C-alpha positions, -999 to +999 in steps of 0.1 A: -084+072+329-084+097+302-054+120+296-064+148+270-028+159+265-015+124+256-018+114+220-028+077+218-017+071+181+014+053+171+032+043+139+046+010+135+077+005+115+070-026+096+037-040+085+043-076+093+053-090+128+059-056+143+024-045+135+008-079+144+027-077+179+016-041+186-020-050+178-020-081+199-006-061+228-031-033+222-059-058+223-049-069+257-038-036+273-055-010+250-027+015+250-034+029+215-063+044+198-049+037+164-019+019+149-007+030+115+019+007+098+048+022+079+070+001+055+102-009+073+131+010+057+153-020+051+123-036+032+119-006+012+157-005+001+159-041-004+126-049-023+110-015-033+142+005-043+126+017-076+095+028-057+111+045-028+101+080-035+065+067-035+071+049-001+085+082+012+057+103+000+033+078+015+050+081+049+052+118+048+014+119+039+005+097+068+024+120+092+007+151+077-027+134+083-017+126+119-007+161+124-039+175+111-059+153+134-043+172+166 
């Protein structure tokens, strides 16, 4: 059943287990059209602190791309 007013895209916080779980769930239930992975904030602060500005820009660009697709 199609619902034209429902956005079926999702952003996953975390590129590892969180994304894998959502992908597996989606294979079984087909909830989402697309799953985009964002880096987990704790991971960025712990391991990518020197590159955090780049990570923030990357996330903002993803949000803008998704907004443009509406």
